N, C-alpha and C positions, 0 to 999 in steps of 0.2 A: 272485976266482974269476970269470968269467963266467957270464953268463944261459946257459941250455941253449937250444939252439935247437927251436922248437916245429914239428909237424908240420904242412905246410898240407892240412889236408882239413875238411870240415865238421864241427861240434861237434854231437854228437849231445843234449848236455844242453842243455836249452832255457834254462835259467837262467842257465848258463855262456854259452852262444851272445848270450843279451842283454846280459850285461856286457861281452863282449867286444866286441861289435857299438859299444856306448855309447863304451867306451875309445877304440877306432881311429877310430871316426868323428869325434870331437872331435880328434884327433890330425890326421887328414887335413885337416880345416877349417884347422886351425893352421898345416899346412905350407901349405897353398894360399894362405892371406892371408899369409905369409910371402913366398912365392914372388911374388906381386903386387907387394909392396911392395920387395923387394930388387932384383927385376930389371925392374921396370916392366911387368910382364906384364898381359894381360887373362885372366883367370881365371874361368871359370864352372863350379861343381860341383853336381851333383845325386845325390841318394842315395835309395835308396827300400830302406825296411827288408824285413825277410820278413813284417811284418804289414801292409805297404803304406802305412806313414806316409812322407813325403816330407822330405826335409832338402836345403836348398841354399846355396849360398855363390856369390856373384858379387864381383867386385872393381867392376863398372861396372853396365851396363846388359845384364840377363838378355836380354831380347828380341834386343837387337842382337848379343849375343854369339852367340845361338843363329842368327839370320839370317845372320850371316856363316858361321857353319858351314855351313847349308843351302845357302847360294849360292856357296859357295867355288868350283864346278865349272860354275857356270852361265855364260850368255852374257856379252856386252859390256855390254847394256841393265840386266841383273840387277847389274852391277858397278858401272854408273852410279847405280842407285838406291841401292846399298850406300853409294856415297861421299856422296849426298846425305844419308843418315840420317845417316851419320857427321858430316858437316857441321851438319846439324841439331842434333845432338846436344852438338857443341861449343859451337856458338853458344848453346844454351841454357845449358851450364854457364859460359860466360865472359862472360855476360850481353849478347850482341851479338843484335842484331835483323836479319833479312834483309829486303830490300824487300818482298818478298811478305807476309811475317808482319807488318811494319809496317801495310800496308793492310788487312790483315785484323784487326789489332788495333784500326785507327782505325775499321774498320765495326762491331765489336761495341761500343765506346765510343759510337758515335753512337745505336745500336740501344737501348742502357741508359738512354743519356740521355732517348731518345723514350720509353721505356717509363715513367721515373720523371716526366717530365712530364704524361703521360697519367694517372697517379696522383696529379697535383694538387702534384709536390715538385719542387724544381731549376727553379723558374721566374725565377730570377734572371738578368739579362742577356738577357730577350725582349723583344722590340719591340712596340708596340700591336698591329700587324698581326699578328705573331705569335700573341699570346693572343688575337686574333679568330680566328685561322686554328685553332688548338687547341679553342676554345670550339665553333665549328662541326664540328669532327671528333667532339668528346664528344657534342655533340648528334646528330649523325649515328647514332653507337655506341649511345645511349641508345634513339634512335626503333628501330633495327636491334633493340636487345634487347627493347622492348616489343611489335614487330611479332611477333617469334620468340614470346614470351612467349603473346601472343594465340592465336597460331596452334595453338600447343600445346594451350592451353584449347578452341579450337575442335573440333581433332581429337579430345580427350577427349569433349566433350559430344556428338560424331557417333557414336562408337562407342559411347557410352552408348544412344543413341536406337536405334542397330542391334540392340544387346543388347535393350533392351525389345521393340522389335519383333519380334526372333524369340522372344523368350519368350511374345509376345501370341499369336504363331504356334503355337506348340507347345501353349500352352494350347487353343487351338482345336480342332488336332488331337484332342487329349487327349479334349476334352469331345465330339466327334463319334465317336469311337470307342467313349466310354464309352455314348453313345445308341445305338450298332449293336449295342452288347453287351446291352443291355436290351433292344431289340428283340428280337433272336436267342433270349434266353432267357423271352421271355413265350411262353406257351402255357396248358397246363392249370393254372390254379390250385392251389397249395399247399395243404396242409390249414390252413395257418396264416391263408391269405389266405379259407378260405371261411366264411361267418358260421355260428355254431354255436347250435342251438336245443336248449332241453331236450326238446321235444317236437313236432316238427313237424307231425303231424296231429291233435294234442289240441287247438289252438286252434280248426279250424273247428267240430269236434263240440261242444265248448264253448258256441261262439257260438250253433250251433242250438239244443241244449239248452236255452239260456239264453232262446230268442226263443220254443220251445215251451213252457216254463214260465211265461212270461208272457203268453202266449196260453191256455194251459190253466187255467181255474179251478180246477180239482180236484187241480191237480198237487201232489206232496207236496214242501214246502219245507222239512222237517224236516233238521238238521244230523247228517251222519252220520258218527261218528269210527271211524278204523280204515282199514286198506288197503282201496280199492275193488276190487271184482272183479265181473265179468260174472254171475257164479252168484248176486249178492246181488239183483239185479235179478229174475232168472227166479224164484226161490224165494219171494221177495215176494208174496203174495197182494194183488190189487187189489181196493179196497172196494167190497161188494156194495151196489149202489142197488136199492131196489126200486120198481116204477112203480105208481103210484096205480090207472092203468088196470088192471092185473092186479088188485088187491082186488075193484074194481068187478065185473069179470069172473066172477072165482070167485064173489060175491055173487049174482049173476044165474043164475049154475050152479045154485048150492044153491036158489035161490029155486024 
């Protein structure tokens, strides 16, 4: 009994769709490989899955096949370019080298040998004059490297000096701004800057009283304890001193 025919439509189930894609992709690539081998055909196959993953197969050079497909309806110049690309691919596959490629290969080998000799390798076969020329070339390169290094150091020193000069100028500007702010804020002194005295008017009175006490022989020098008050001095009686002339006068009057 043969297999039933499957209806060609989108598979709604994601898992079934992925399994079917994997099976049929492998089968398609197998058929493309068989076609290229059996019929000697140039086959290029590109597949993108629904998730964006790419799968490809090519019997030869994929870029060459795509270029042939893109330039199929182009002008005669494009066809010549295509033929050159085909000739280049065939020559690389068969090991043959075109004259242009031969000259390019020789130039590459010469440059590689020169690089090796500049590194101090592959010196065999060089004559004495060639070695002197190589030494001079290396000395010139060394001097150029030293000069470049010195120039870089001088540039760094110059940049450092400019930064230092700029920093000093900014420092001077800041100092001037601070001085201007200080001058602008100078005015009536604050309470903290005014000298504090316990009794500004007590010192002159005490000094004058001390002088009077020193000049007055009858001054009272007794130590008084307690709070000083002006009433104490008014209530205190001054000592009464009797004059001898008053007694004599009274005696004369009595006589």
